[in-house]
SESE-900014 format. One record per residue: residue in one letter; x, y negated, z of N, C-alpha, C, O, CB in turn. Coordinates in pm, whole numbers, plus 50000, padded with zeros to 5 digits. Last residue first. Glycine has a CB too. Example, Ala and Ser with C-alpha at 12.3 -4.5 7.8 and 13.67 -1.06 7.14 Angstrom:
# residues 2
s512855022550708513675010650714512904999750787513414988650804514085006050572/a513195056950780512305045050780513205033050780514245033250846511315044750905/
***
This chain:
# residues 470
y589355779136407588715780236356589135790636197588255792936113588335768136371/g590895776136647589905780736702588915781136554587725783336574589465771436837/p593565749336558592935765736637591755764236676591365754036732593655771636780/n593435743936187593745739036326592755749036436591665754236413593335720736334/q595345757335957594505753835992594385751936115595215757936183593895758635953/p599215749635897597995761335929596965750835975597265739736017598365775036067/e597995740435558598015751035654599115745635763599925737335720598405765935580/l598625722135380597745719235471597365729235574596545726935663596755715535409/n599045733935128600255731335218599085718635397599345709735479601975717835065/p598165750034958598195759835134599055747535221599575749035332599505780735136/n595075738134842596585733834908597185740634975596845739035093596695724034985/l593355750234767593645740534696594895737934713595735735734625592935731034712/l592275763435099592415767434945593465759634790594225766934727590855765734910/i592345740135194593415746135209593235757135150594305763235141593825747135324/e589845726235083590765719235098592645725935076593615722035011590305714435231/s587095745735161588305745635041589545739634995590245744134904587895743334956/e587465742935429588315757335405588635751235245589765750835196587195776235421/p588655715035664588135719735501588115733435417588955733635327588925712535413/i590095712535914590525714735772589355714535713588935709635818591315727235738/p586945710036203588185722736106588615710135961587835701735917586865744836005/l588125683036463587055696836387587645702236324588855702636342585855695136297/l589135694236806589385686036607588145695136545587575705936560591545691836481/i588175700837012588765686937014589155686436835589405676236770590335685437143/d587385727237010586725717236960586915702936991586015694536995585665719836981/t588905746837186589735738837046588485731236938588625729836817590775753836928/p587405748137425588915739737443589075731837299589245719837275590465751937468/k584205751037296585335754237313586335743937321586315733537255585565762137233/w580325746637334581675745437327583005755637371582945764937451581725735237390/g577655759137304579065764237226580255758637275581275765437262579125760737074/s576495747137522576905760837563577945762237461579055766037498575725772937562/k576975721037686577265723337580577955732937567579175733937578577645715537533/i577745710637923576825707737892576445715237740575325712537699576885694637909/p580365718638067579455719238139578075724438070577405734338101579435707238194/g582345706137864581725722837915580905725537934580285733637865581925729238004/l582155681737846580905689237750580765704237817579775711537827581395691137558/i583805677838034582365668238027581715673037942580525669837942582395653237992/e586415696838054585565689938140583885683138131583025684238217586355680838159/n587305683037744586615703337785585725697837924584535694737912588485721337862/a587605661537714586195668637702586075681237738585095688437758585695668837578/l588985642237830587975649637912586535655837828585325655737848587525638638030/g591945631637760591895642437737590005646437884590075651937994593865649337761/m591415609437634591755607037790591785624237834591605627237952590305595737889/r590515615337332591285611837409592485608837545593705607137553590925610737391/r588045623737403589355632937341590695626537375591665631637431589335634037167/l586385601537442586765615237641587285624637548587105636137589584875625937784/d586375583937309586835582237418587095600337501587795606337582585705570937487/f584875599037103587125596937111587595596437222588585602237267588015581637053/w582925602637183583775611837133584975610037156585865616637210583685613537019/r582015573937182582415581137329582925593437300583535597837397581205583637437/h582805563236950583235553937040583505564237165584535564837233582125541337063/g580655563136702582425571736781582625565936902581475569436930584205568236691/h579615544036632580795544536546581675555936547582645559536480581565534136573/e577985531736853579065523336773580075534636677581275532036661580135513736900/a576825542737031576005541736971576455536036840575735534936741575185536337037/f577755524537298577425535837270576715532237165576025521937165576865543437364/l579855508237493580055509037296578975520937236579305526537131582095516137237/e578645498137701579225489937593578875492237461578245486637372580525490737594/f578765527037774577785520637811577265509137695576225508837629578195515537940/r580645535837809579855546737802579085534337751578895536337631579455557637930/r582575517237911583105516037790581585527337668581425527737546585115523637811/e582685519738151581745507638163582205502637889582125493837803582935488938377/q583315546838149582365538138240581945533038200580755535238176582525531538320/l586265537338183585605543038092584075546238050583715547837933586075551038102/i586535512438338586375513738257585955523138117585555519638006586845510038281/a586235534238597585125525738563585545519438436584485520538374584775515238673/q588265547938568587505558138584586215549338502585515552738407587365563838753/e590445527138586590305538238475588905540738444588345537738339590935552038518/l590185518738874589945515538752589835519938589589145514938500590475509838763/e590945541038973589505539039017589165527538900588075527238843589295533639197/e593395533438912592825552838911591085550738867590355555638782592935563639138/a594085509039013594285518538860593455526238821592855526338714595315527538849/t591785504839230592805513939223592675511639081591585511739022592695528939290/n589325493739282589965485439322591495492439329592335488139408589305480139441/a585945491939190586865496039174588615489739239588765477739218586545496539052/t583615475539234584025481439302585225487239336585665488539451583495485539295/t582795452839005583185465538962583945468139154584885460539182584475464938784/n580545425639051581725429338978581875444939032580975448939105583095418539013/e577425436738906577955427138979579125434238966579205444838904577405423239117/l575345425738609576085432238670577235428038782577905417838764576455437438582/g574555412738347573705417338491574215426438556573545436738567572345422538480/a576455419038177575155426938128574475426638272573945436738319575425444338055/r578365396338182577395395138117576745405038101576135404137995577585390638028/n579275410638440578715406938490577875395438301576905388238321579595402538640/r580755436738258579855438438381578695423038346577735422838268581035437538564/i582675422638159581475425238069579935430338162578725428738145582045438637956/r584355407638322584105403038223583085404238131582605395838055584835404438187/n585175427138477584155422438533583855416138430582645417838417584235416138649/l587145437738319586345446038354585215439738350584315442138269586595451638460/d588815420638322588695421938265586845424638227585925419238166589695427038264/q589915414238628589015400938545588235407738430587085403638414590145387438464/r590465446638642589225438238724588825428238644587755429038585589605431038867/a592955434038512591975452738460590355445938531589395441738467592865476038608/g594605416638684593505413838564592675424838472591905422538379594235406238460/s594275435238903593815420638908593155416338794591975413238776594895411438927/v596015458138857594765458738887593505445538902592275446538909594975465038997/n598005465338651598185450338632596355448238715595535440438667598525444038416/n599315488138594599505482238768598645465738756598715456838841601785479138826/l599455494438291599945489538343599655483538460599695471338449600225485838284/k596395509738286597785512038262598835508838311599425517238379598025509638182/a595035480438337595285492438440596265500338390597305498538453594065501638469/r595965473738151595945462338256596455473338342597535475838395594395453038301/a594335487637929596085481637895596165475138031596875465637999596435467537740/e591865482037997592175498938030594205495138022595065499638098591255514537846/a591875451937879591085457538106591985477338117592475482638216587565462338109/r592095452437652592925449337767592915455837899593615461737980592715437637793/i589565465637610591005475537561592035467237605593125473037605591285479137380/l587315449337656587645469737773589475475037736590245482837792586055491637653/y587905435437499588255430237648588415439437785588915439737897587175420837682/q587395446337302588925436037289588945434737412590065432537458589035419937205/e584845445237328585445460237312587335455237363588135460737439585155467837093/a584005423937264583975431137362584305441737372583745448237460583215431237397/l584255418637006584655412637079584845417137215585865413837277584115404437064/r584345441436720583935429836846584125428236929584325439036985583155427636890/f583995460336468585015452836563584395438036625584125427236571586465449436468/v581925465536309582465471836298583815471536430584405481536469582535470636170/i578675458836245579215453736347580925465736330580555477236354577945454936503/s576125452436005576755458936110578205459736159578965462336065576465469336091/y573995423836040575145433735966575355442536054574915441836169576585427735923/e570495411635997571625418936093573035424935974572925428935858570665435536192/m569495397235901569625389736026570505401436098571025401336210568055384936106/s569025381735512569535396735577569455389635771569365377435778571825402935495/t566045370635449566725369635475567735375635570567505375435691566405363635469/g563505394935430564035381535343564755376335323564865373035205563845373635346/t564095414035562563745405135620563705392335522563925380835560564525404935731/n563265449035520563685437235455563395427135514562195427535544563285435635342/f563215468735827563185463235666563955454735610565125452635640562145457535631/q564155468036101564485484136023564655478035861565605480135786562785498936040/q566225451836273565155449636191565275459236092566195459936010565085436436138/k567815457536557566525461136534565235452736415564075449236436566125460536674/y570925472736701570195462436601568815469636593568575481536610570985460336435/k570045486236934571195472336958570305465436808569435456836805573635476936936/y568835501937049567885492136961569115482136979569015471237035566085486837027/p569145535537045569525525237032568595519436956567885523436864570655524836997/y566365554837245566845549037048567685538837134567345534137243565215539336890/f564435576737395564975561237398565705565737307565825577737279565705552937529/w561655590937568561845593537484563525584237438564135592137510560525592337426/s559665605837755559785593137756560835596837689561275607437733559785584537873/q556135618737941557695620837910557945610437797556975605437738558125637637856/t553065609937931553985622438052555755618438047556425615638146553795644537974/g552565592637727552675594237809552795604737897551655604037942552245589437814/d554965594737518553515602737510552905601737673552865612437734553775621937454/s556995560937488556495579537536554875582637531553905575137538556955583637733/v560515553937364558785557137312558135563337406558675574237429558525567237180/e562415530437383561495538837537560635539937387560215530637318560595527137742/g565225516637355564195512237271563455526537417564055529837519564335514537039/i568425493637423567755507037423565945508737371565475497537349567945511837587/w568805465837437569695473437327569405489137401570415495637428571705467337319/h567085454037685567665441937594568215459737454567285460537374569635427237716/i568115471837907566235464737874566485460937759565735468037691565435449737969/k570485480537923568945489137914567765482837908566625487737903568635497338028/r571845458237980572185465037797571035480037844571035489437765574775472137743/l571175447038203570265441238148570695450237952570085448637846570455421238189/d570715466938501571495463638359570765462538229570095470738165572505474438331/n569575470838697569665461638649570095462238500569555456438405570295455738725/p570405503338687569475500938680568345486938679567115487338669569505507538736/e573365516038509572645508338666570775505638661570345511238560573525488138687/m573205548138373572665536038360572365525838513571485527538597571375539738280/a572015567538390574045571438450574165557538457575045552738529575655580838313/d570105576738242569875575438356571095573938443571155578838556569105584738385/v571135576337969570285563238062570225557538130570215545338149569635561838101/m572665597037929573805589537944572485576038027572835568438117574925585837759/a571215616137959571755619538114572555604138130572955598838234573035636438129/r569095619137752568845608737859569805612537946569255612938055567425608137926/s570795600637487570715612837596570115607337710570315596437762572145619437642/l568605591237235570115590637337569685599137414568575604437421570685576437426/a567515614836913567435603537024568885600737194569775608437230565665608837092/v566985620936644567885620036713567725611236784567745599536744568795619936667/f564965626736464566025634036409566325632036555565935641736620567035629236273/p562175625636581562275631236451563535641236418563585652936380562305619736360/p561075623536888562275623536815562115630936664561915643036660563355630836907/p557985628236913558555632136947559725624736895559215615636829558275642436944/p556785596036951556685608936982556545625036914555555631436879555895606937036/f556975569636741556345581136782556395590836845555805599236777556155584836733/d559385548236606557995542136667557065557236737556175552336807556925532936508/f562975550336644561495560536575560365551936614560885545836707561155578936657/i565995542736513564595540236550563935546136518563835549836401564065531636531/y568435548936360568335551536495566675555736598566335563936683569005538336539/t568415547636093568605557436145567985560536270567255570136296569675558136147/s567435520136100566585528235979567065540536015566255549035978566885524535807/a569435507736198568485503336264567235516536221566385520836298568225486636219/e571965511336063571515519536152570145515736244569935521236352572635521636229/q571465499435832571375514935792571725516435958571735528635974572665523035647/t570545466635860571305480435940571435490435843571545484735735570425487836071/n568365446335599569475445735730570375459135787571215460535698568585441235864/s568135429835330568325445335370568725435235521569125423735542569835458835264/g568745405935252567285405335278567345419235363566625420035463566185404735128/e570135412635000570015402334990569145403935177569505392335193569305397334830/n571745446634980570885436134889570695420635019571305421335125568885446034833/q574085460035139574145453735024573215448034923573565444834810574665459834978/p575095439735473574335448435342574605446035229575135435835186573005447535326/k578185437735514577005430935522576985438335424577765442635339576695416235528/l579505446835771580135449635673578385448535613577495456035652581275464135675/q582745426836011580745436436010580955437735843581925433335781578575421736071/l583995418836266584045424536098583125430936141582755437236239585335433136013/i583705408336536585265396836443585295409236293586285409736221587815397136585/a581435388836658581895394236584582935396836497583155389936397581435393736563/a580635370636802581805377936914581675391236786581825402836825581135382837142/s579285355036710580405344236738581095358336822582035356436900579915326036844/s576455365236518577185364836632578365359736615578715358936497577305375836687/e575255359636313575655352036322576625348536435577265338336460574885347536300/k574145388336298574805381436180576005371636199577135372036150573775373936111/l574145403336600573025395436471574555389236372575725387336406571555376336563/f574595413136760573995422436683573305414736593572295417136528573195431936751/v573815391537048575855404036997575805402636855576555394736799575965428837032/n571305382637099572725376837020573665384836985574295383636880573515367637093/t571085391037321570005400337148570495393237094570185395436977568125401137098/l572585387937583573065398237462572065405137359572015416737320573745410337527/d573785356637571572755359537589572795375537466572925376037344571765345137570/t576965351237540576095352737683574945357837735574715361837849575845343837720/e578665364537363577745360437337577175362737499577025373337559577175366537210/m582545355637354581215362937436579565358937363579535347937307581235355837624/n583565341037043583265337637199582265353237202581625359237116582225318137238/y586415334836830585595344636886584815338537022585465331837101586525357536917/f587325314036723587185319736697586045324136682585115322236604587745322236724/s588355294436933587715285636802586975301336699586165298936610589485273936687/t589815319337101588415306137141587695304537038586615310137023588835289437177/n591325332937099591395324437040590155319037035589675314236932591935326836946/g592105350637353592435336537350592435329437214593305320937193593735335037409/i591305376637254590325366237350590495354737367589575346837393590225368637472/i593395376836984592165377037009590945366137066590245357037022592285385537072/a595425379537191595475371837107594285366537092593895356137145595955376137012/t595625403937400594915394337454594635379137320593855370037347595895390637605/s594985424637195593595423037231593745407637304592835399437300592985436537338/e597935420737203597185423037037595325415737095594725405937051597125448836970/m598835430537408599595419437351598135412237221597745401037186601425427637262/e598125451137496597325443137566597735430037448596915421537414597725441937749/a598895469237338597795464137283597145459137405595955461137430596995474037198/e601635468637386601055461837341599905456937258599745448237173601555460837331/m601935474337659602095458037654601755456237498601585444737460603825451237702/w601125506937580599965494737665600105477837633599205470137602600275495537854/q600575532237349601165516437364600985503337462600735491937423600825511037257/g598495553137350599905546437459599955539937482599655535537593601005544537456/n597105554737123599605559937101599625552737239600635546137261601345546736908/y595145538137204595075551837141596465559737167596605570137231594785550236978/l596585514537227596085516937349595525534137305595565542037399594815503637399/y597215510936942598205507337025597385513937169598255521237218598585489437016/v594875512036841595175521736820596225522736850596765533236815594955524836734/r594035485436872592585498036894593855511036946593815517537050591295504036674/a595175468436811594815467536945594345480936996594275485737109593795457136963/l595065474836523596275476936601596105476036720596895483336780597245469336577/l592545454936543592655476136498594115480836531594195492436571592465481536276/a592795436036584591915443836645591675458236637591045467536687591005439236621/s594715428036382595285427736527594225436136625594635442136725595445410836582/a593025427736172594135439336176594415438036282594485449436330595335439836095/v591465408636259590695418136227591665429536230591315440236281589965415636102/w593245382236198592665388136404591955406836326592335416536392590215370036525/s593585384235953594705385735993594315392836128594725403636170595505373135992/n590635394735764591785382235826592815389835882592895401935856591195370935957/a588885417335570589105412135690590695404935662591565407735580588965424635813/r584985404235524586075411335497587395407935573587365397635641586235410235364/i582865395135743582425405535610583815411135532583745422335481581385395735477/r582115372735826582835374735849582905393835878582965401235977582985364435923/e581765341535552580965351635693582555364535705583555365235635578655364135612/g583175324735395581785320835464582085330335635582395327735752580055328635341/s585675345835320584765343035282583845332335406584115335235522584315355935236/p588385353535430587985347135259587115341035197587155334335094587865354135177/y588415339135742587805348135662588075342435544588075330235527586415350835686/d592115329435854590575325735769590515336935751591425345135738590315316235630/d594885338135867593905337435981592205333535987591385334236079594535328236057/s595355362535571595175346635656594945344535806594805355635857593925339135604/l597845386235571596075378535612596155370135636596955366335723595115381435711/l600245394635566599795392835414598745383635497598925371635476599215408335295/g600445402335886601455398535798600865386635691600905374435709601965412135722/k598605424035847598365410435923599415400435837599125392935744598785411536110/a599435441135700598385435835613598655419035718598825407535678596465447135616/e601955451135820602545442435691600675436435650600625427235568603635456235526/l600785459836080601305454236086601825446235939602085434335954601835460036162/l599845488035878598515471435975598825460435993598125450735965598045471236136/d600955497935777600585492335701599605481435758598965471835716600235500635618/m602565506636059603075493335890602265492535841602295480535815604105495735755/e600025519636147601415504436238601165501236133600175495436088603435504736298/i599925543235951599135532035990599575522536047599515512935970598285534336055/k602965554736065602115547635897601165540735925601465528835928601345558135782/e602725560536313603605554236290603465548336127603925537436093604695562436330/y600575583036315599875566836345601265558436349601045547236395598835564736526/v601945598136189600285593436131599935581036186599285571636140598965603936179/q603415608036303604535602936192603385593136159603625581936113605255615036048/g602295619236524603385609436582603535600636452603735588536463604965617436637/i601725638136424599665628736494600695621336474600385612936390598345629236690/p602315647236097602585649536257601495641836339600365640636293604155643536305/k600595652635790602315646135876601625649836026600505654736044602915621935856/k601125680335561600295669735644601575667635720602685672835730598775674735738/n601625674035153602085681035392601185675935462600455666835420603835673235512/i600625673734856600655668834990601095673635101600175681035137599745666735020/r599825688134611600655694034675601145689634834601755696834914601565693734586/i598115665334488597995683834529598535688034612597895692634706598435693834447/n600185644634506599065642734579598335661534624598155667334732597965631234467/i602075648534257602315645134432601115649234542601275656134643602465627234454/q600365646534059601175663434104601905654334208602865661934220602505674833958/y598345625534080598145637634058599005646534107598635654534193598005639033948/d599555594134255599855605334139599515616134153600155621734241601045607934106/t598925575334390597315580434276598055597434239597495607934210597025565634050/t599795569934731599885571834563598555584334480597855594134500601775579634535/t599695576634996600365565934911600765563434823601785556934800600955562534926/p598455602835230599245595835084598995581935047597915576835078598815603334946/y598965616035451598535606735512599005596735297599725587035274599535603135713/p597185643635606598255639435486597955622435505596965617435559597795647135295/i597215652635943596955650535813597215646835727598305642735765596495648035794/e596635664136289597655662836183597245662536010596965673335959598565675036210/g593645658436368595585655036394595635656436248595065652536147596915668936504/f591025648636300591295665736259592395662536282592795662236165590995674336109/l590175626936410589175636736424589575649736357588845659636350587905631636370/n592435610936438591715616936532590415626536509589825632436600591405607036602/v592785606036124593235615436253592975617436366593375628336407594095614736285/l590775594336101590625609236073592005613936155592125623536231590595613535889/y590505572036177589515578536213590165594436183589905604236253588165573236133/f593215560436099592855558636188592025570136248592455577136339592425548336174/h592065563135756593485573435827593395571336013593535582136070595545564635754/v591045539535758590095559235727591465567035748591475579435749589205564835497/l592025516135853591665521935880591035533335861590405537835956591555517635903/g594565521935614595075524035766593315527835886593235537035966596125504135821/r593155515835385593345523535439594185534535546594355546735558593145523335386/v592415487635514590785496735516592235508035516592635510435630589065495935334/f594515471735464593935473435632593015482935597592755488735702593145459135724/l595845473235294596135480635321595715479735457596295484935551597125482335280/t593205457635139593595467035111594565478235221594165489835235594075462235007/e594445431935283593145440435281592885451035246592185457135326592385436935231/g596705430035146596195426735269594955437735341594855447235418595645412135243/r595795420134892597125436234945596825441435062596675453335090598975432634980/l594805403334863593545414534872594505429434930594265440634975592615417634675/q596685383235019595215390035041594725397435027594065402635117594505388135019/q598275384234823598925391134932597595391335024597515400535106600365383034998/k596635378234574597465390534610597835396234689597945408434691598195391334588/l596325348434629594705362034607596065375734659596195380334773593635365634329/q599365341434652598685339634789596715350034769596105355934858598555316334817/q599375344134363600745353034499599955350934572599355361634584602505347034562/p597025344534109597845343734211598815350134305598905362334310597365341134253/l597835370533803597645368233910597985364734034598745371634102597415372233912/q600275379433679599435373833636598485369733774599215363133848598925382033527/p601425404133765601815391733788601275377233783601595367233848602565392033731/a600565431733863599355421933843599935410833859599435403733947598145422933934/n601145457834022601275455933788600475439833743599985436833634599635474833657/e600545456734240601855455634206602205451734082603155445134039602405465734226/l597025460534148597405443734258599015444234201599265435134122597275445634510/g597615484634100597045478734011597385461034087598105452434036595355485633989/e598125500334371598745500634206598555484334090599365477034032597595515634115/l596115491034519597605486034535598225486734436598885477234392598395491934621/v594375503234451593955484834366595365485334408596075479434326592525468034446/a595065535734422594605529934328594815512434296595185507534189593385534134346/n594525535434708596055529534634596625531234526597815530334496597055532334685/c591935528034750593605521834790594295518034733594755507134699594485527534832/m590995550634632590785540934620591635530134556591945525534446590505539834710/y592435569334807591945575834685592095556234579592915552134498589785585934725/v590305568635042592255565635055592735560934825593175551334762593555592935142/l588025569334944588375563435030589975551234988590395540234952588465575735132/g588545598834936587815586934782588725575234807589695571334742585685579434793/y589265602335168590475603635093590035597834968590845592534892591045618135082/a586765605735313587365595035324588735597535262589565592735339587345590535459/s584645625235137584875610535092585905597735208585865585435197583125604935076/d585825642435210585865640335121585765625635064586415618434988585245647735096/w585805645035524586845648435440587315641535290588415637235253586545660835423/i582685646835508583455628935612585155634535508585545626435424583705630735928/g582095665935345581995651535364582465637635362582595627035301581855651435424/q583555686235486583295683635342583475669735340584505663135335581895688235285/t581335682935771582655684635772583805681435600584795674235614582625700535829/a579165689735637579125674835652580785675935723581395665335706577575667335766/p579705717535501579035707035413579545689235508580105679835452576885711835413/d581565737635672580285733035648580735721135561581875716435553579385729635783/s583845755735660583555756735556581895747135517581235747535413583675771935544/a584645758635903585425750835808584795749835701585245741135627586645755335779/l581795751336105582785761536073583615753735969583265742135947582135775936017/v580395744136468580755733536300581865745236300582565749136394581495710336296/n578855743736658578755754736604579375753236458578995759236357577375759036613/h578285725736891579135727836888579745747436802580425756836842579225722637023/l575955714836853576125727836966577215728436902576905735536806575115742836983/y575725691836714575025690836842575275703536937574965704137057573505689136813/f577165703736490578035696036537576585695336662576825706236714578775681636427/t574695713336392575805726936406576765711136510576735713436631576885737236180/e572895702036372572975708036460573635719936506573485729436583572215708136468/y573345685136108573885684036238573725692136364574425689036461573585674036269/t572915714535962574535705735986574305689636080575335683736113575315700335784/d570035725436101571075718136011572405717536004572885724236096570945707836018/g569335746136279569865753236169570495737236044571155738435941568285765836097/p565655727336309566725738936332567405742536212566945743236098566115751836387/y565805692336252565775706536187566335719236194567225723336119565995705536098/g565925670736527566345677936379565685693936341565245703236408568145680036382/y567425661636796565665670536757564825672736607563645675236582564395660836836/y569595663536988569415665336840567355666136808566445674436816570455683336796/d571375638537149570805648737175569725647437008569315637736944570085648137349/l573865617337209572585616037134572355634837143573345642337141572805606736944/e575985612237365575415605237347573905608437318572955603937380576065600037280/d578505636137454577065638637526576855624137479577605617737553576895643137716/a579825649537102579575640137233578555647837335578015658837325578845624337186/y578395653336862579155662736919579655659437022580205669537066579995666936854/l576575632036834576075643236903576735656236918576245666636961575005645736853/g578105613036768576675611136887576825624636953577075627837069574775609236807/m579155621636547580225625336652579665616536830580235614636937582065617636574/l577505616636429578005634936412578675633336528578805642636608579155642136264/v576705590436440575395597336467576215616036454575515626036469573865591436315/g578655571336406578125569036454577325582936578577315584936699577695561736362/m580605585336133580735587936265579655587436381579485597336452581605580636294/g577155586335922578405582935941578815588636100578015594036178578505566735914/s575525606735871576735608435784577485602735872578425609035920576825602435639/s572895585335889572585596535928574325610235936574215620735998571215599635808/s574215554335853573325567735798573995574935923574915573036003573655575835610/g576315533635874575065531835968573915547435927572855548835989574165513035918/t579805546335789578475541935736577205540235854577345548935940578045553435623/l581995545335864581725534435941579835535435860578925527235876583065517835906/l582935570335699583125572635810581825561635910581025566135992584785570335825/v581505561935362582195567335478582465564435647581995554135695583155567035432/e578815555535253579265561835223580695570335323580765582435343579275555735122/d578535524635315577615533935265577995544835237577235547635145577055530835172/r580965510035403579365508935484578505522335430577885529335510578315492035428/l582805521235281582465520635429581075518335464580315524335540583195510235494/k582595507135023582555521735074581925527135145580955534535132583315525535116/g581715478035109580745491035042580745505435039579825513635046580735490434923/y584995476835102584045478435215582555479135232582065480535344584285470135280/l585395483434844586485489734951584765487135084583875494735122588685475534987/s584485460834680584125476334693584505483734801583655491234848584645483834593/t586575440734698585915442334846584225455034815583285456934891585325420634915/v588145449834597589235447934740587245449434794586765456134886590745426134779/a587055446034300587935460434354587705460034507587075469534554589855460234320/a586555414234334585295430234329585565441634367584865448434441584835435934197/t589265410334244588535408134426587425420334460587335429434542587385390034443/a589505416233985590265421634142590045418834243590555424034342591405419634171/t587165394933920587375415533943588555420034039588455426334144587945425133769/a588125373933949587405384633998587035398034016586765407034095586925383133983/e590455373933837590865372134011589255375634044589015379934157591565352034083/n592145395133696591495383233698590945383633773590685394933813590905378933619/s594175415433614594865398833557593405393433594593165384633512595515395733341/f592325435933683593495431833787594125417533718594555409033797594855445733800/v591815443433450591105445733534591585439833680590865441333779590935458533520/e592525444633249592145435033277591795433533380591435422533420591555432233221/d593245478833148593685461633205593995451133212595115446133197594035458333239/h590825484533112591095489633240592195484333291592445483233411591205502733244/p587555464533019589355474432955590045474133050590095463033104590545467732825/l584855468833149586015464233094587065470933092587405481033153586325454733136/q582215486133209583035480733109583555471233017583265466832905582965484133073/g582715483933511583115498533467582995495533298583755503033236581875512733536/l581025464433549582385464133592583325476933513584485476433472582335465433761/p578705451233353579245461233484580805460733510581515452633449578885478233452/d578035417633286578345426733266579215437933385580035434633471578805422733163/d577345390633436576285395333388576995415533318576165424633317575675380733255/t578175391133770578345387633626577005399333545576285408833574580315391433573/e579605385734061578485379434072578395376533835578495365833776578785362034221/l580525390034332581005390034222579505385234137578475381734195581795404634192/f579965394734610580305387434613580895383734474581755374934477580775388034708/d577455398134646576845390434593578585387634595578745375634576575475382234651/e577615438134540576645428234682576785415634592576425417034475577575425534890/c579045448534345579245442834439578515432934490578765420834483580125440334431/g578045485734276577805470734324578475464834394578795469834502576845468134380/s578405511634252578095512234363577575493134436577135488934543579475520834424/i578865513133981577405521534100577245520234155576135523634197577015530434158/s581475498133937580145491733942578805499033990577825492834030579905487533813/f582905512534080582415498234135581135496634099580095494834163583185485834085/s582945533033932582615534734052581845522534092580665521434126583735537634129/i584195526733674582525531733683581975530933844580795528733872582345550533626/l586645522133832585295511933756584375515233792583695511833889584965511233611/l587565546233797587585540033966586845529233938586235525434037589155535134050/l587545555433611586555560133664586845553033749585835553433821586285572533681/w589495541133468588545538833426587745543933476586675540733423588495539433337/i591845550933619591125535233649589865534133662589155530433755591295525333549/a592105578133537591785576433692590945557333680589855553433722593805578133814/i592915571833277591325575533296591005572733425589975566533454590905590733271/m595075560733329594665551033257593095553733283592225545233302595245551333107/k596235576433422596225571633586595175561333484594435553733548598045564233706/n596245616033402596295600733366596035585333454595545586433566595355600633270/p595075632533604596845630833572596785614033565597015604733642597565639733384/y592565641533774593055634433668594375626333631594465614133638592265627633658/a592105655333987592335660433917592385651333758592215656633648591605670233950/p591165628534159592395629934170593265638334083594465636134067592505632834276/i588255632334043589015608633980590955623734027591715626733935588305577834252/d586505642134140586965645734039588545636334026589715638533992585785643933931/k585695628034388585875645034409586755651934284587445662034294584175653234408/f584275603934290585925606534309585975620934378586955619734451586785593734421/i582205624134122583335610034050584185610334136585165616934101582815592534034/t580905632634321581125636434228582265637234186583125646034194580585632434174/k580045611734515580785620934550581645629034430582845631434442579925628634624/m577905597734328579375593134345580305602234412581465601334372579425580834420/m576145617034281576855607034159578525601634229579695602034190575575589634127/
***
């Protein structure tokens, strides 16, 4: 139901109808406990949505619900954690032969694959929602200015976040900023550099609009620090080392908000002081989709398991191996699964929220940026902060080049099963061919990008040419 609605929204040139459909989607996806109301949002007249503080806020908080349930960062099987974990060397596949997930694992992805189409449709459906909200806020003079700034900042952050993942998956992509069907149906792809410029513009504006405080008592909506966290990652990926160091340093230094959890068992709890942005479960008492997706109790694995090579590559006394990895054995063979999130079922009161950004990544971002800037001592200090927390001794890396390799390894063991970090690291560092070529029989050097869905190119020839290899 949801996917059909979002796939069809851009086909309506009448903005009033589009907003009405948008509101129906809000009522379907639910507003969690951000908004309590007896009447579904879809029953409200379109011109009242952004004239009311509660419904305007619900429109924005529903964007996070889409990320949690359907788009890119979902902890379900359609999220980046599973798809790009299989695509890289992080997860092994045990599901049905010939399934879409196996095509990612074996690198047999086609331009007609439903999973690729699903990534594209859901992501651009959310971008459309963001643009509809931005237009609604622009035409809502009755809303308090401070609230409008907060809601605009959050929406720009989400739009930048979605495009960040899209550009790293597909390369050159469109960056729509309107709901106008006549414009969007003919939209052109932008070069990667221009996409990053647009992302940076959205995030810098968001950072300037957002308060330093979270809008609610939990870390489930963007503040200025959340925008900084994504900016730090964007700058790292784009080779802007000084800017990456600056943004990550600001977050690390904000000890009144963020602190490294010394106990690894606390890192993924909803109260974690290391969490920068989390996605709250839809229902009270529910926990993360990641736990349901990854944990299995009996051998062999029914769907996916952690790569044995990855587990074996960890140092024997690494505490993350003890606390963040589960093991199932049949007596002769063992399989491993991500166990960062431990609550599979309703616990009455929710205990775990899915983490989008956390402090450890900022230390690793700063370590890499410092290594690139030849600040060896600073890079070592940041890397050792992560290693020591995991019960490991200081790194033996002594040069910038050695540190870059050590940081890549540390990112592998710290960020596994978190929204595809491993794949994006291999891709951006130019290591995918070297590392995946020998272990993936279907690997081709052109697999560094996914194909633009075939149906999208048929609808809009301006999306040509197709990515190489497809």
